[in-house]
C-alpha positions as a printed NumPy array, in Angstrom:
array([[  0.   ,   0.   ,   0.   ],
       [  1.301,   3.427,  -0.96 ],
       [  1.893,   6.144,   1.631],
       [  3.396,   9.581,   1.539],
       [  7.169,   9.358,   1.71 ],
       [  8.715,  11.689,   4.267],
       [ 12.138,  12.142,   5.786],
       [ 10.895,  10.526,   8.971],
       [  9.666,   7.483,   7.058],
       [ 12.933,   7.12 ,   5.123],
       [ 15.078,   7.382,   8.277],
       [ 12.927,   4.823,  10.078],
       [ 12.954,   2.133,   7.382],
       [ 14.094,  -1.317,   8.456],
       [ 16.458,  -3.155,   6.123],
       [ 15.146,  -6.476,   4.771],
       [ 17.082,  -9.67 ,   5.605],
       [ 18.162,  -9.984,   1.963],
       [ 17.638,  -8.285,  -1.388],
       [ 15.791,  -4.966,  -1.253],
       [ 12.363,  -3.559,  -0.479],
       [ 10.525,  -0.679,  -2.203],
       [  8.067,   1.734,  -0.557],
       [  5.909,   3.695,  -3.017],
       [  4.678,   7.271,  -2.63 ],
       [  0.94 ,   8.032,  -2.678],
       [  1.414,  11.439,  -4.344],
       [  3.629,  10.881,  -7.405],
       [  2.856,   7.731,  -9.368],
       [  5.839,   5.374,  -9.51 ],
       [  7.965,   7.395,  -7.099],
       [  9.37 ,   5.484,  -4.162],
       [ 12.277,   4.712,  -1.887],
       [ 14.278,   1.49 ,  -1.998],
       [ 16.243,   0.074,   0.943],
       [ 18.754,  -2.766,   0.59 ],
       [ 19.772,  -5.456,   3.048],
       [ 22.805,  -3.327,   3.959],
       [ 20.596,  -0.327,   4.772],
       [ 21.378,   1.802,   1.706],
       [ 18.447,   4.029,   0.739],
       [ 17.787,   5.418,  -2.745],
       [ 14.886,   7.107,  -4.526],
       [ 13.469,   5.412,  -7.604],
       [ 10.86 ,   6.004, -10.282],
       [  8.961,   3.026, -11.734],
       [  7.26 ,   3.66 , -15.08 ],
       [  6.169,   2.183, -18.42 ],
       [  7.411,   3.461, -21.765],
       [  7.288,   1.974, -25.277],
       [ 10.774,   2.707, -26.608],
       [ 11.447,   1.179, -30.074],
       [ 15.18 ,   1.854, -29.653],
       [ 15.402,  -0.622, -26.764],
       [ 15.235,  -4.317, -27.592],
       [ 13.603,  -5.868, -24.534],
       [ 10.495,  -7.906, -23.784],
       [  9.009,  -5.593, -21.172],
       [  8.27 ,  -1.883, -21.346],
       [  8.554,  -1.55 , -17.568],
       [ 11.505,   0.4  , -16.144],
       [ 12.832,   1.399, -12.764],
       [ 15.21 ,   4.388, -12.762],
       [ 17.297,   5.496,  -9.779],
       [ 16.952,   9.211,  -9.052],
       [ 19.56 ,   9.473,  -6.299],
       [ 20.685,   8.197,  -2.917],
       [ 19.593,   9.354,   0.527],
       [ 20.666,  11.609,   2.269],
       [ 22.557,  13.139,  -0.676],
       [ 19.099,  13.686,  -2.181],
       [ 16.389,  14.965,   0.124],
       [ 12.849,  13.632,  -0.13 ],
       [ 11.593,  16.967,  -1.473],
       [ 14.273,  17.198,  -4.183],
       [ 13.739,  13.576,  -5.237],
       [  9.941,  14.067,  -5.415],
       [ 10.38 ,  17.182,  -7.607],
       [ 12.702,  15.244,  -9.927],
       [ 10.189,  12.405, -10.118],
       [  7.401,  14.869, -11.015],
       [  9.559,  16.331, -13.808],
       [ 10.167,  12.902, -15.314],
       [  6.58 ,  11.82 , -14.781],
       [  5.359,  14.722, -16.961],
       [  7.766,  13.828, -19.796],
       [  6.844,  10.143, -19.607],
       [  3.09 ,  10.808, -19.587],
       [  3.467,  13.069, -22.654],
       [  5.439,  10.317, -24.413],
       [  8.492,  12.58 , -24.93 ],
       [ 11.325,  10.631, -23.34 ],
       [ 12.34 ,   8.724, -20.225],
       [ 15.439,   8.494, -17.971],
       [ 17.012,   5.479, -19.68 ],
       [ 16.762,   7.088, -23.127],
       [ 18.28 ,  10.375, -21.943],
       [ 21.18 ,   8.621, -20.25 ],
       [ 21.725,   6.534, -23.363],
       [ 21.894,   9.68 , -25.504],
       [ 24.309,  11.354, -23.082],
       [ 26.628,   8.33 , -23.22 ],
       [ 26.427,   8.348, -27.006],
       [ 27.462,  12.016, -27.138],
       [ 30.427,  11.354, -24.851],
       [ 31.42 ,   8.352, -26.957],
       [ 31.225,  10.379, -30.176],
       [ 33.363,  13.153, -28.685],
       [ 36.02 ,  10.671, -27.618],
       [ 36.001,   8.955, -30.99 ],
       [ 36.423,  12.317, -32.747],
       [ 39.411,  13.4  , -30.603],
       [ 42.548,  13.443, -32.738],
       [ 45.883,  11.869, -31.875],
       [ 47.415,  15.356, -31.725],
       [ 44.848,  16.556, -29.161],
       [ 45.133,  13.348, -27.128],
       [ 48.924,  13.709, -26.924],
       [ 48.589,  17.318, -25.741],
       [ 46.12 ,  16.211, -23.057],
       [ 48.428,  13.348, -22.012],
       [ 51.455,  15.609, -21.663],
       [ 49.559,  18.165, -19.585],
       [ 47.65 ,  15.813, -17.287],
       [ 49.968,  12.812, -16.967],
       [ 53.55 ,  13.738, -17.834],
       [ 53.453,  17.185, -16.21 ],
       [ 50.474,  16.969, -13.879],
       [ 50.795,  13.549, -12.257],
       [ 54.43 ,  12.624, -12.867],
       [ 56.02 ,  16.087, -12.955],
       [ 58.325,  14.557, -15.563],
       [ 61.297,  16.734, -16.534],
       [ 61.503,  14.875, -19.866],
       [ 57.886,  15.632, -20.803],
       [ 59.073,  17.832, -23.677],
       [ 61.102,  15.002, -25.171],
       [ 58.194,  12.571, -24.804],
       [ 55.896,  15.02 , -26.584],
       [ 58.444,  15.624, -29.355],
       [ 58.846,  11.901, -30.096],
       [ 55.111,  11.154, -29.958],
       [ 54.287,  13.977, -32.366],
       [ 57.244,  13.615, -34.725],
       [ 57.24 ,   9.845, -35.092],
       [ 53.434,   9.713, -35.001],
       [ 53.114,  12.43 , -37.659],
       [ 50.945,  10.238, -39.987],
       [ 48.309,  10.033, -37.221],
       [ 48.173,  13.667, -36.093],
       [ 44.724,  14.434, -37.516],
       [ 43.282,  10.914, -37.186],
       [ 40.913,   9.984, -34.34 ],
       [ 43.089,   8.462, -31.623],
       [ 40.555,   5.652, -31.215],
       [ 41.068,   4.629, -34.859],
       [ 44.796,   3.844, -34.472],
       [ 45.17 ,   0.063, -34.53 ],
       [ 47.926,  -2.315, -33.497],
       [ 48.782,  -2.962, -37.157],
       [ 49.383,   0.781, -37.686],
       [ 51.677,   0.933, -34.666],
       [ 53.627,  -2.184, -35.627],
       [ 54.175,  -0.836, -39.143],
       [ 55.397,   2.501, -37.772],
       [ 57.817,   0.904, -35.289],
       [ 59.241,  -1.439, -37.922],
       [ 59.722,   1.454, -40.348],
       [ 61.669,   3.375, -37.677],
       [ 63.726,   0.288, -36.859],
       [ 64.561,  -0.709, -40.434],
       [ 64.651,   2.683, -42.178],
       [ 64.374,   3.126, -45.928],
       [ 66.151,   4.769, -48.85 ],
       [ 65.565,   8.241, -47.405],
       [ 65.91 ,   7.604, -43.648],
       [ 68.521,   5.462, -41.928],
       [ 67.593,   2.635, -39.583],
       [ 67.036,   3.811, -35.988],
       [ 66.491,   0.706, -33.837],
       [ 67.137,   2.463, -30.505],
       [ 64.57 ,   5.148, -31.361],
       [ 62.101,   2.406, -32.343],
       [ 62.338,   0.99 , -28.814],
       [ 62.012,   4.458, -27.219],
       [ 58.949,   5.169, -29.357],
       [ 57.467,   1.811, -28.346],
       [ 57.924,   2.71 , -24.663],
       [ 56.388,   6.181, -25.08 ],
       [ 53.415,   4.835, -27.056],
       [ 52.826,   2.082, -24.484],
       [ 52.613,   4.626, -21.675],
       [ 50.459,   6.973, -23.77 ],
       [ 47.862,   4.416, -24.875],
       [ 47.766,   2.793, -21.423],
       [ 46.8  ,   6.213, -20.05 ],
       [ 44.239,   6.699, -22.844],
       [ 42.509,   3.47 , -21.788],
       [ 42.416,   4.274, -18.054],
       [ 39.015,   4.543, -16.302],
       [ 37.839,   8.128, -16.451],
       [ 40.075,   8.894, -19.454],
       [ 38.726,   6.288, -21.899],
       [ 39.913,   7.881, -25.113],
       [ 40.309,   4.324, -26.409],
       [ 38.39 ,   1.237, -25.198],
       [ 41.611,  -0.76 , -24.769],
       [ 45.282,   0.003, -25.467],
       [ 46.302,  -1.163, -28.978],
       [ 49.807,  -1.717, -27.533],
       [ 48.708,  -4.814, -25.598],
       [ 50.787,  -7.754, -26.811],
       [ 53.065,  -5.611, -28.993],
       [ 56.654,  -6.498, -28.125],
       [ 59.616,  -4.148, -28.496],
       [ 60.569,  -3.909, -32.176],
       [ 64.261,  -4.6  , -31.526],
       [ 65.933,  -6.988, -29.068],
       [ 69.528,  -5.956, -29.801],
       [ 69.598,  -3.003, -27.425],
       [ 72.51 ,  -2.942, -24.994],
       [ 73.41 ,  -0.699, -22.094],
       [ 75.667,   2.112, -23.224],
       [ 79.306,   1.899, -22.181],
       [ 80.534,   4.881, -24.144],
       [ 83.031,   7.324, -22.679],
       [ 84.475,  10.437, -24.264],
       [ 88.208,  10.514, -24.805],
       [ 90.244,  13.605, -23.945],
       [ 90.439,  14.539, -27.63 ],
       [ 86.66 ,  14.189, -28.005],
       [ 86.049,  16.387, -24.961],
       [ 88.301,  19.053, -26.5  ],
       [ 86.289,  18.909, -29.733],
       [ 82.987,  19.212, -27.841],
       [ 84.366,  22.153, -25.86 ],
       [ 85.391,  23.895, -29.082],
       [ 81.929,  23.213, -30.577],
       [ 80.354,  24.709, -27.437],
       [ 82.383,  27.886, -27.972],
       [ 81.008,  28.125, -31.507],
       [ 77.41 ,  27.372, -30.416],
       [ 76.903,  30.668, -28.599],
       [ 76.57 ,  31.954, -25.071],
       [ 73.578,  30.084, -23.6  ],
       [ 73.803,  26.795, -25.489],
       [ 77.589,  26.698, -25.324],
       [ 77.675,  27.458, -21.6  ],
       [ 75.092,  24.733, -20.986],
       [ 77.162,  22.091, -22.81 ],
       [ 80.289,  23.086, -20.866],
       [ 78.42 ,  22.841, -17.555],
       [ 77.227,  19.372, -18.556],
       [ 80.843,  18.302, -19.041],
       [ 81.997,  19.899, -15.791],
       [ 79.188,  18.713, -13.492],
       [ 78.021,  15.436, -15.037],
       [ 74.422,  16.356, -14.136],
       [ 71.431,  15.191, -16.144],
       [ 70.606,  17.635, -18.904],
       [ 66.961,  17.984, -17.766],
       [ 67.974,  19.038, -14.248],
       [ 70.764,  21.337, -15.412],
       [ 68.657,  23.107, -18.041],
       [ 66.136,  24.041, -15.307],
       [ 68.761,  25.664, -13.05 ],
       [ 67.646,  29.031, -11.636],
       [ 69.731,  31.905, -10.337],
       [ 67.968,  31.708,  -6.989],
       [ 69.308,  28.171,  -6.502],
       [ 72.918,  29.314,  -6.882],
       [ 74.437,  30.546,  -3.635],
       [ 77.078,  33.216,  -3.186],
       [ 79.524,  30.446,  -2.258],
       [ 79.092,  28.868,  -5.703],
       [ 77.004,  25.946,  -4.441],
       [ 74.023,  24.976,  -6.575],
       [ 71.116,  23.447,  -4.608],
       [ 68.476,  21.979,  -6.941],
       [ 64.972,  22.06 ,  -5.425],
       [ 63.067,  18.986,  -4.295],
       [ 59.56 ,  18.282,  -5.548],
       [ 57.457,  19.968,  -2.845],
       [ 54.448,  17.794,  -3.734],
       [ 56.154,  14.591,  -2.576],
       [ 55.892,  13.782,   1.115],
       [ 58.055,  10.702,   0.917],
       [ 61.195,  11.441,  -1.036],
       [ 63.246,   8.488,  -2.152],
       [ 66.132,  10.733,  -3.164],
       [ 67.917,  13.281,  -1.065],
       [ 68.569,  16.77 ,  -2.351],
       [ 72.238,  16.988,  -3.298],
       [ 74.012,  20.341,  -3.248],
       [ 76.507,  20.672,  -6.088],
       [ 79.631,  22.811,  -5.45 ],
       [ 80.457,  24.331,  -8.833],
       [ 84.146,  24.556,  -9.706],
       [ 85.689,  28.002, -10.384],
       [ 85.728,  27.319, -14.136],
       [ 81.956,  26.68 , -14.098],
       [ 81.34 ,  29.942, -12.233],
       [ 83.44 ,  31.868, -14.763],
       [ 81.375,  30.34 , -17.593],
       [ 78.117,  31.35 , -15.91 ],
       [ 79.254,  34.871, -15.042],
       [ 78.438,  36.438, -18.471],
       [ 74.921,  34.956, -18.346],
       [ 74.   ,  36.539, -15.02 ],
       [ 71.474,  39.426, -15.276],
       [ 73.161,  42.8  , -15.003],
       [ 70.67 ,  43.857, -12.298],
       [ 69.245,  41.907,  -9.456],
       [ 65.614,  41.743, -10.461],
       [ 62.692,  41.066,  -8.172],
       [ 62.108,  37.725,  -9.914],
       [ 65.398,  36.19 ,  -8.791],
       [ 64.151,  32.773,  -9.88 ],
       [ 64.905,  33.382, -13.574],
       [ 66.388,  30.44 , -15.453],
       [ 70.17 ,  30.449, -15.849],
       [ 69.726,  28.968, -19.33 ],
       [ 66.606,  30.759, -20.663],
       [ 64.597,  29.371, -23.555],
       [ 63.255,  31.172, -26.595],
       [ 59.907,  31.85 , -24.919],
       [ 59.948,  34.077, -21.854],
       [ 59.545,  32.123, -18.652],
       [ 60.904,  28.857, -20.082],
       [ 64.32 ,  27.244, -19.893],
       [ 66.622,  25.948, -22.611],
       [ 65.387,  22.859, -24.428],
       [ 68.373,  20.51 , -24.464],
       [ 67.087,  18.467, -27.381],
       [ 67.876,  17.722, -30.98 ],
       [ 68.43 ,  21.328, -32.263],
       [ 71.191,  21.953, -29.715],
       [ 72.675,  18.515, -30.267],
       [ 72.845,  19.089, -34.025],
       [ 74.523,  22.447, -33.457],
       [ 77.196,  20.839, -31.305],
       [ 77.683,  17.877, -33.627]])
């Protein structure tokens, strides 16, 4: 028997021993509250609707409006009235509207291009979650090597397309030399990218096309290459010819042995008067696996940096020691600089 649903009634409901029990409202047809064996309460709307788009035997539906106490009785009853009017006029019903909303989301994801998906990945995953100092290099490889896919929907890229691309990079052709190491790097970057695309809540692709795709080349070995004294002299001379910022950066790499990503992000505020450089720790990490290491710069390194120092002590003392082309960015220690040195 139906009775008016109130807050007092909902709070006082007794959970059934198993399954769930529904109490219907005597004011709005089909509106009710459902309580499960665990005591969870939710508002529902039971209705009939002949929907030709749904292949099912029955035209009876039960839609969940919301859970209690997130939804109050008054708000749930108003929502039920709104749907009841649409259903009685034969316009639409909750299941159909939700189905259309999911279809619109699915279409938007299917239309997203590889270029846009990469940009989203770099911003949200490489920079946002990982705070990866090599995010620029990851983006460069994904866009350059994946150039044939830039304007294609990311969801349309199949495993056969990826395998063909990786094998072309590995084997080369008449115009481009074989690059097996780059093929493996590209494989690693694509694996991480498509795995992120398939994550719950991201869902740019239903499943990663990289699943089961092995590395294109198994001949990779750990590098055991060391520069000879003569080679270091040649690199030093090339750094002189490269110009002030790029040349100074290469010389500091040779003198400090620091990773190029960390060194390129050096700021004047991190360099003490005593010539000790203290790189910052990631303030977002509570548990740091690595200690912050202060780096005493040798006198030669300080002499190299001296011409780069701003003539006046500006208020923004955190300016990059090796500034990039765009204001507020640091030097990109990638292929253009490497080609200039080589």
